[in-house]
N, C-alpha and C positions, 0 to 999 in steps of 0.2 A: 452405301447401305451397310448398316451394322450387322455383323455376323452374330448369329444366335445359336444356342445349343438347346435342344429339346431335352428336358429331364422329365420322364414319365413318372406318374404316381401309381402305386397299386390301388386298384379299386376295392375298397373295403366293404364287405357285406354285413359287418357287425351292427350297423345302425342305418336305418332308412333315411336319417336326417343328414347323412354324410354323402357328398357327391364330389369326387375328385376328378379333375380333368387336366390334360397336359398344359404346361405353362411355358411361355417364352422367357428364358433367362439369359443375361449377358454371357457372352462366350467365355468359357473357363479354359485357359490354356492347358494343353495336355499335361504339362509338367505339374499342374496343380490339381488335376482332376482326382488324384489319389486321395485328396482330403475329403471328398464327398463320401458319405456313408450310404452304401447300397445305391439303388437307383432313385431314391427319393430325396429331394432337396428340401421340401417344405414339411412333409408330414412329421418327421421326428421332431421338428421345431415345436410343435404344439402338443404332442402326445407323450406323456410321461408314464402313463399307466393305463391298463385296460378300462378303468372306470371313466377315462376321458370320453369314451364313445357314448356315454349317457348324457353328454352335455347338449343343450339346445344350440347346435353349431351348424353353420353352412359354409361351404367353400365354393368359390366360383373362379372362372378363368378370365374375367374381364381384364384387359390391359389398356384401358382408355387413358390417355394423358390427362393431366389436371386441367379442368375447364371450370372457371369460376362462373357459377350460376347466380341466381337470385340470392343464394346463401353466401355469397362471397364475403360479406361482412363477418361471417362466422366460419370462414373457410379454413382449410388446413394450414394456411399461412399463419394462423393463430394457434396458440396452445392454451386454451382456457380451462381445460380440465386437468386434474392432477391425479396421477396414480400414486397414492400415498402409502399404501401397504400392499402386500401380495394380494389381498382379497378386497381392497376398497379403492374405488375411484371417487374423487370429490369433484363435483361440477355444480356450478351455480345456475341450475335450471329448475323449473317447477314442472314436474311431470305429474299430471293429474290422472287423466284417463289414457295417456299415451304410453310410449315405451322408449327405452334407450338400448343401444347396442354398441359394443366394442368391435372395431374392425382392425385387421392387420394385413400387411403385405410385406413379404420379405424383399421384394424387388422394388418397393416404393412405387406401386402403380395405382394408389388410391386417388380417386377424383370425386368431386362433389357435383351432384345433380339435384334437381327438385325431388327426385325419387329417393335420394339418400346417397350413400357412399357406394361407388363402383370400384372395381379393380381389386377387391379384397380376396385373400386366401382364407380368411377366417372371419366369422361373424358370431358374436356371443351376446346373448341377451343379458342385460344388467337388471338387477332387482334393487329397488330403493330400500335402504335401511332407515326406517322412520325414526330410529333412536339417534340418528345423526352421527357426526364424526366422533370417534373415541377421544378421550382426554389426551392420550399421548400424541395423537395426530395434531390436535389443536395446539398443544405445547410446541410442537416442531414447526407448524405452519399457522401461526396465529392470524395471519392476514386472510385466511380462508375459513375462519371458524364458523361462519354462517352458511357454508356450502352444504349441499345435499350429499349424502353418502350413498354410493351404489355398490352393491356387493358383486364380487366375482366368484366363480366356483373355486373352492380351495384346492381342487386337484389340477387346476390349470398349470401348465408348465411355463410359469412366468419368466423363468431365467432365460429361456430361449425367445419368448415372445418380445422381450425388450429390445431385441436386435432388429425388429421390424419397424416399418412405418406404421404408426398407430393413430387411430382416430375414434371418436365417439360421435354418435348421432342421436338426436331425439326426434321422435315421430308422434304426431297427434293420433287421435283414435281412428282417423280415416286412413292412417298409414302414410301421411304426407310428412316429409322431412321438414322440421322447423329449425333445427340447429345442428351444426356440425363443427367439430374443432379437433385439433391435435391434442396431445397429452404432454404434460411435464412429468418427468420420470424420477427426479432425485429421491423422492420418498421411498419408492419400491426398490431403487438401486441401493439405498442405504440399508434397507431391511435385508435384502438378499445377498449383497455383495460387500458389505463392510469388511475390511481386510487389514490385518496388522502384520502380515509377513513381509519378506524382503521385496523391495522395489528398486529399480535402477540397475546399474551394473555392479557385479560383485566379482572379486578376484581371489583365486586360490593359487596354490603353487602350480597346478596343472591346467587350470581352465578359467574361462571368463563366462559368467552367467548373466542373462538378461531377464528382467521381470517387468511387465507392464500391466497396470490395472486398466482394463478397457472392456467392461462387461457388455457394452452395446455393439462392439465390433463384430463383424462377420468373419474377418480374416485379418491377420497381422503378419507382416514380414519385416525382417531386419535387413537393410541394405548396408553391406560392409564395404568401406572405401579405404584405400591406402592413403590418399591425399586429402587435404582440407577442402579442396574445391576441384571440380572438373573430373574427368575420367569416368570410366565405367566401374560399377561395383565389382569388387573381388568375388563376391558371392551374395546371393539373396537367400536368406534363411527363413523358412516358415516357423512361426512360433505356435506352440500348442497351448490350448486353453484349459484351465482348471478353475471352475467357479469364478469366471470373470478375470482371472489373471493369466496373461499370456507369457510364456517363458521358453527359453532355449539355452543351450550350453554350447560354447565354442572353444577353440584352442587358445592357449596362452598367447599365441602370436597376434591375436586381436589387439592386445594392449598396445597403445600408441597409434592405432588406426582410428577411423571415424565411422560413425553409423547414423542412419536415419531410419525411422519407422515408416512403413507403408501400412496404413490402416483403412480398411474398407468398412464404411460405417454409414448408417442413415444420418443425414444432417437436416435438422428441421428448418434451417435457413434457406435451403434450396429445394427441399422436398424430394431429394434424390439420394441414392446410395452413392457416396463419394469415395474416391480413392485419395486419401489425404497423406501427405508427406510431412512428418513432424519430427522435431527433436524429442529426446527423452525428457519428460517432465522432471525426472530426478537427475538430469545431467549435472556433472561436476566439472566438465571441461567442454570447450567449444572450439570450433574453427572461427575465423574472422566473421563477424556479423551473424554468428549463430547459424551458419549454413549447414553445419553438421555437428553432431555430438562427438566429443573426444572420449575414447576409452582411456581413462586415466585413473590410476590407483593413488589416491591422496595419501596413503600410508607409505608410499615408496620413499626410500631414504634419499634418492636423488632429487626429490621435490622439497626437501627440508633444508632451509638455511642452517649453517653451523650454529649449534646451540638451541635449535628449535624445540627439541623435546624437553629442555630445561627452562623454557621461557616462563612457565607458570611460577617457578620459584623466584623469578626476577620481577614479578608484578609488584608495583607499589602497594603498600598496605592500605586497605580501606576497612577501618574498624566497624563502621556503620554506614549505611546508605546516606545518612544525614551529613556525612563528611564530603559528599560528592558536590562538585561544581562542574558545569558542562560548557564547552566551547564548541560552537557549531561551525563547521568548515566544509567547503566544497573542494574536492581534490584538485581540480584544475585551477580554481582561484588561488590556491596556496602557492603555486610556483610558475604559472603560465607566463607571468610578466617579470619574473625575478631573474635579473642578469647575473646574480651570484650563483645560479644553478646551471649546470651543464645543459646545453641546448637539447641534447637527446633525452634528458630527464624532465624537462619542464612540462608541467601539466599532468604528470603521471605519478605512479606509485613510488618510483625510485627517488623522487625529489625529497622524500621524507628521510631517506637513508644518509643524506649528506650530514657532515659534522658541523659545518660553519656557514651554511647559507643564511641569508637574511631571515628567511622564514623559519628555519630551524632554530636560529638564535632567539627569535621572538617567542617561539613555543617554549623554549627552555626558560625564558624569563617568566612566562605565564605559569609554567609548572612550578617554578621556584616560589612564586607568589601564592600559589594555592590551587590553581586549576587542576582538576584530577582526571577529567575525561575529555577526549576530543570526539565530537559527534561528526561523523563523515556523512555528507549527503549521499544519495544512492550510489552504491559501488557494484551492484549486480549488473547482469547483462540487460541493458535497456536500449530502446530504439532511439532514432533521431540523430545519433552521432555515428558516423561510419568508423568501424574499427581500424580500417586501413588509412594510415596517416597521409599517404600519397593522394588520397581522394579529397582531402580537406581543401576548402577555399579560404582565402585570407583577404583582409583589407590592410593596406599599408598604413600602419599607425602613424608614420611620419606625415602622411597626408592629412589624417584626422587631427593631428596636433596643431596644424596650422589654421584650422577652421575656428570661427568665433565660438565662444562658450555657450551661446544660446542658439546656435545654428541647428537647422533641421537636417543638414547634409550628413552628419555623422550617422544618425539613425537610418537614413535612407541607404547608405552604403552597407551598414551592418545588417539590416533586415533583408537586403537583396541576396545575401548569402547565408542567412541564419539557419537554414535547413541543410546546409552543406558544409558548415564550419565544424570546429572541434567542440563546440559548446552546447551543453544542455544540462539542466539540473539533474535530470535522470528519473523523473517520476512517471515513467512510461515503461513499465517492466515487460520484458519478454520472457526471461527465465530468471527465477529468483536465486538459484543456488550456485551461480558461476560468477566470478569477478568480471567486471566490464573490460572488454578487450582494448578499448581505445586508450585506457590509462597505462597499458603495458608497452614494453618495447617491441614485442611481437605478439599479435593477437591470435596466432596459430600455435598449436602445441601447448605445452604446460607452462610457458613463460609467465602468463598472467597469474598463475597460481603461486609460483615461486616469488615473484615480485610483490604480490599482495602480502605474502607472509613476511617478506623483508620489511615492508612498510610497518606492519604490526609490531615487528620486533624492534624496529628503530624507535617508534613512539614509546614503546615500553622502556627502552633504555634511557629515555630522557624523562621518565617518571610519569608518563601519561597512559591511561587506559583508553580503550577504543570502543566507541558506540557506533553501530551501523544503523543507518536509516533504512528501514524495511517498508516495502509498499505492497502489502498483501491484500489491500482493499480493492484493487482493480488490475486489469491487464491492458496492455497497449492495443492488442488486436484480437479479433474473433473470426469465426467462419472457417471454411475448408480451404481457402485459397491464399489468404494473406500470408506472406513469408514469415511474419512475426507472430502468427497465431500458433499456439502449441496446444494448450489444454483443451480448447474448443474443437480441435481436430481429433483428439484422442477419445474423449467422451462428450460429444456435442450436447449442449443443453444442461450439463451437470455443474461444471465449475463456475459458470457465470450466473449471477442472480437474475431472475426474470420477473417481470410484472405479471399481473393477472391476465394479460393478453398473450403472454408468452414471449414478449420481446425483452431484450437485455436492459436492465436498469443502468442508468448512466449518471446517477446523482453525484458520484465521486469525481466525475469528469467523463469517464468512459468505461464500459465493460466491468461493472461491479462484480466482484467475486462473492461467493456464498459460503462463508465459513460455518454456517449452520448445517451444511452438508458434511457428512462424516469424513469423506476422503479429501475434501478441501481442507478441513481442519487438520487432518493428519499430515497433509503435504506441508502446511504452514509450520507445524511443530517439528516435523522432520527436517525442514529447511533450517529452522533456528538451531536445532541441535547440531547440524552439519557445520554451520558457521562457528558455533561455540567450540566444538571439538576440533574441527580441522583447521580453523584459523585463529582460535584462542581469543576471540573478541569478548569484550567485557560488558556489553550492554546492547540493547536494541530500542530504537525509537520508532514507534508505529505511526506511519502516516495514516491520517483519517481513521484512527483506532476505533472511533464510535461506529464505524461500518463493519466492525468485526464483533462477533458475539463474545459476551463476557465469559461464557464457558470456555471458549477457545483461548482467551487470554489467561485465564486461571490455570488451565491445563498446560499452557506453554510455560508459564512461570514455574509451575510445579516440576515440569519435565527438566527445565534448565537447572532448577535448584537441586535436583537429584544427582547432577553430575558430580563426580568426585575425582580428585587428582590421581588417586591410586588406580581407578578403573578407566577414566576417560581422559586423563591428562590435564584437566581443568577443574577448578573449584566453582561449581555452579552456584553456590550460595552467595557469591560475590557479583553475580550478573544482575544488573539493574535494568528493568524495562519500564518504559513510559511512552506516552504518545498523545495524539490529539483526540480528546474525548468529546468532540463535537457531536451533537445529536440532531441530525437533519436527514432529509431524504426519506426513502422508504423504510429505513430502520428507526426513524424517530419514534419516541415514546414506545419503544419495544415492539415496533410494528412487525419485525421478523424474528422475534425472540428477544431475550434480555441482552441488550447490546452493551459494548464497553464504553459507555458514556461516562462523563465526569461523576454523576451521581450514582450510577450503578456500580462503579468500581470501588466505592467507599468500603474500606475494610479488607481489601485484597492486597494492599501493599504495592499496587501498580500505580505509577505516577501519571498525572495528566497535566497538560499545560493550563496555567491559570490566566485566562483572558481577562478576568475581572481587574486585576491589578494593572495589567497593560492598558486597558481602556480608561481606567481612572487616571492614570498618569498622563497619557497622551491626549485623551479626549475623544469622545464619540467611539467609533469602531472603524476598522478598515473599510467598511462598506457604507459609512455615513458621510456627511459633508466634510470635505477635506480640510476646511478651516476651523472645524469645531475644536475648541481647546480643552485641555485638561489641567490637572494639578501641576504638572511639570512645564506645560507649554504656554502658561500665561492666563488661564481662565480667571476672569474678574480683575486681576492685578496688572496684566499687560495686554489689554484688549487689541485684537487684530482687525476689528471691523466686522467680524461675523456676527450676525444677529443671534445671540444666545437667549434673548429675552430681556426682561427688566433686570436691574441690579439685584433685586431680591431673588429673582430666579437664578442668576449667576451665583449668588452667595449660597443658595440652597444646593446648586449643582456642585460647587466647590466643597461644601461641607459633606455632601454625600460621597464625593470622590475620596475625601479624607477617610471616611469610614471604610470604604472598600480597600484602601491602601492599608489601613490598620489591620483588617482581617488578613490581607495578604502577607503583612509582616509577621503575623502569627501563623504562617503556613496554611492560610485559608481553611483553618479548621472549622468545621460546622459547629462544634461545641464551645469554641473559644468565646469567653464573655468579655465584652468591651463596653466602655461608656461612649455612646454615639454622640453625634453633633447636637442632639436635643437634650443631652445630659441623662439619657436613659440607658440602663444596662440591657444589652441585647447579646444573644448568641450570634455567632457568625452566620448561621443558617437563617437568622431572623432579619439580617440586613439584606435588603432586596435590591435587585437591579433587573434590567432586561424584561420589563413587563411583569415583574413579580417573581422572577427567578432568584433563589437564594444566592448570596455571594459565597458563603462558606459551604464547602461540600466534602472536605477531606476528614477522615478519621485520624490519620497520623501524618506527621510532617512530610514523610517521604512520598506521600501520595500527591504532593503539590510540586509542580515545576514552575517556579516564578520567572517571568521574562517580560521584557518590554519591547524586544525586537527579535526577529528571526529572518530566515531567508525570504519568507513571504513578505509582501508589502514593502514600503519604503524602509531604508535603514534608519536607525535612531537619529543620526545627525540630520538626515534628509527630512524626516517628519517634523523635527524641531524647527528646521529652517523654513518649512512650509507653513506651520501653524503659528509661529511667533510673529509679532509685528515686523514689518519690513525695516523699521527704523532702528531696531536695537542692534547692539554691536555683535561682532562675531565672537568676542570674548564672552558675552552673556550666553550666547548659544552654546559655546563650549562648556560653560559652567552647568547649563541645563543638561547637557549630555552626561557630564560627570555626576550630576545630581541623580539622574535616572539610573545609571549603572550602579551607583552607590546604594540606592534603595534596594535594588535587586540583590546586590552582593551581601547586604546585611539582613535579609529576610531569613526567617526560619523556613525549612524546607529545602528544596534543591534550586540553587540559582543557575540560570541558563543565559548564555550570552552569544549573540551572533558575531562571527568573526569580523573584526573591524570596529565593533562598538567602542572598543578601547582606543581606537586610532581615528575617531571621528569619521569613519568610513562613509563615503557617498557613492551612490550609483547615478548621480546627476538627476535625482528625484524620480527614478524609474520605480514604479510601484509593483512590478512583476517582471523580474529580470531573468526568468527561467530560460529564455532563448535569446538573450540580448548580447551574447558573445562576450569575449574577453574584455572588450573595450569598456562596456558599462559595468562590468563586474570586477574590475581590477582591484587588487590589493597591493599596497606598497609597504613592504616590511622594512624599507630603508627610511620610512617616515618623511619622505620628501613631499608627498602629495596624498591627499585623501580622496582624490578622483572627483572632486566637485567641478562642475562646469565643463563637462566634456561633450556638451551638446544636448539638445532636447532629447528626452528619453523616447524610446520607440513609440510610434504613432498608435499602434494597435491597442495598447493597454493604457495609454497616457494622454491621448489627444484632447480629451475633454478638459484636462487640467493644464494644458499648455498655456492658456492665458494667465494662469497663476504662476506657472513654472518659469516662463521665459524671462520676465523682469528680474526674477531672483538669480537666475543663471547669468544674466547679463551684468549684474552688479558685482564688481570685483571685491566689494567689502564683505561679501558672504563667504569668500573662500578662506579657509584657515591656512595659516602659514606653518612652516615646519616647527616653530616654537610652540604653537598651539597643540600640534599632534604629539610632540614629545611630552608636553605637560599632561596631556590626556592619558598617555600610556603610564606615566609615573603615578598619576592620581589613581588610576584603575588598579595598578599592582599594589599601591599602598592600602587601598580599601580591602583588597583580597587578603593582604597580610593581617589586617585587623580581624577579618572573619576567622582566620585560622590561628589567631593568637590565643583563643580560648574556646573550649567546647561549649561555652554558654551561647555562642552564636549558632551552634549546630545541635540543638537539643533533639533528643531522639523520640520523645513521646509527647502526646498531646497534654498529658498531665504536667509534665515538666515545664512546658511552655506556659500553661495557665498559672501554675504556682509561682514560677520564678520571674515572670515577665509582666510588667504593666506598661502599657503604651499610653502616654498622655496626649491630649489633643495637640495638634500641630499649631504652632504660632505662625500665622500667615504674614510674611513680610515680602518685600520686593525680591525678585529673583537674583540670587547671588548664592554663594556658599553658605550664607547665613539665612537662606530662604526659610529654613525651618529649624525647629529645635525638637529633637526626639530625645526624651530622657528615658533610659531603660534602667529600671531599678531591679536589682537581683537580690534575692533573699540571703545570699551569701556575702552581701556587703559591697558588691561591685556596682559601678555605675559609669556611664560615659555619656558625653554629649557630642553629637555631630553638628 
């Protein structure tokens, strides 16, 4: 039987509508009872002034457990009403002659019956505001613009009320309950608790301070530990709250120790007050697998490699963002299979610090040719890969090498351990602000911090700037119990975007975040600033950027740009940001506010990936028929048997693809004027695709990131091998690969290349290798193999295409030889050298492109290096022919 503590309430005579009775509350340990004010646990929660007693309010002592009645479809498991401001609740109900009430219970004892809500400590009648929701609420929550507005008394102590379980109920004129639901709180939390002060751990000469934003928490404690795992806490410290921020100050000896927060808070997913154990959302260090947060001062000298403070002065010059070209690379791919790297360094940060490994020599070659930035796939603390190397499982590669090139055995062995091996792309964030532990020599203590900095420093020394892939659009876990859940334990229901039923949106894949909420936006911007200042990174690529609000992206750009070398140690004006501006899910068409989609970002200077040129070159889309061909892969001229329609249809498709590529060559500018395949002059925004969507959307060249392949979907060589006729030669496929990378390299705007595009990289036709292990993701910087034909790709994502894939993998003529790979690398670096031979290939403004550059219609010939002729005429007298 659960122990309980009776906490009596004073019986107040000030109002006949008030009736307080004793309640049963969970046992409060004697050591913590001193935090209770007076003998009253609940009354101060709601009463902030004497005028409170005039409210139409009733209190009861019912403690019935939740019982789903006939109202279960609108039960408290749902949160269909929104508390949007201190005095307004929005709810999509039509109250004619009935009434609505707000209910609260600090001990989460609310239950639903046919007679309404039971178990409440507070009941407040709501009055409908016939004028509807105010404009500022509609701007913040456009998806509920048609909801009814219900007024709350302005003297209500809302700051304490949000700590309770809350519900609203609607009654008909006979007093029968017709609807009941929980509340979503982000609106009122933003109005009452938006905060710009310190958060996280802060260090002075004498003390360490902690600050945590948790306005809905009822109590917060910091558990201090000596070790990264195991053992009892050295001490458990209560934090004090001031306006939603909980804080404490401890001794300097905490530095180097670990801590966890214990947060007592109502959680809408369980309908209970939960005791949650969570890392600090502003953690800057962790123990292995994020079991605890490390007290670490990133400004400490012993965490800085020699010369770290002078690194900004060694950064390669970037006169304009138009000079950027990007090489996308996964940290583990870079060295996991490189025998020229010390075994202890393979697959980790330190592999980049070597002077003459095969991978480093290749990066030096690319840097010399013109690549300016290395884009690293997620490097923050993510789930699905154990930080402790001794826990990893392996498959003996020597066994796999003996299997047939089209065998299913390789993928069977790889997928059997795929959740226990060392590999994952990392798009499953746990904590955004800490380097991933599995890439370091020691995941405990500050080792990951030092080694990450050494990696940045080493790349800088070979002439490369570093872009981090950031995933602010979703989190890996939610709820009060998952070990990888953090934010949803601290302020449940706030950080994750919810639908109109109150359940978490999952359109990104899982647990969408809500940057339209003030403190989510603040956390994102603070995190970017930390990476820029503390790790001196040079750019950020935003995963599913369209799920982030435009306002957030613009504020992030401005915040980064404001950094100065004198004050912050970095020049923020040289930090470039770009991302995926796809417009889908609940945010599509500005469904949750103006989002950071391709079209909305025009004029901001923020880059977005240009899928138009990719699809025109390859054919179809990653989600269409796998054999649909495009400009590079043989449409019309090298038919592969796929039914594209009649010859006239194919000609029209090819001509349209040509127009899309022309716009892409001109940085996908919406105002660029070209002569289309019909001989008509059109602007880029007047050339249409995707059911009438304009091809051109950018205002300036650096708002377009042109690419033909990335980590998602098949590699460039693989998609060419899949879409082209089976009978053509491997030499022709290699030429097509070079043709595709050359188009991207010679476009205006920012060219972007997936690691291995220049080496004919293959993943054995795997279309989604995020969890396919080292075997299918291998890179060989010795140029001996491109990894073609290492078995059928994993069944889960590729089985439907196995009938197309198997005969290609079985045919030895598909596999490039070392000579093909060497030629591909040489051709790629040659074209890069052409790009950087003249600023005319890197024009900085839309006007410069329109005035100086005229693109003539492509001459369609058979696929070879003479497949096309592009004549570029420059008003200064320059011309060249590819």
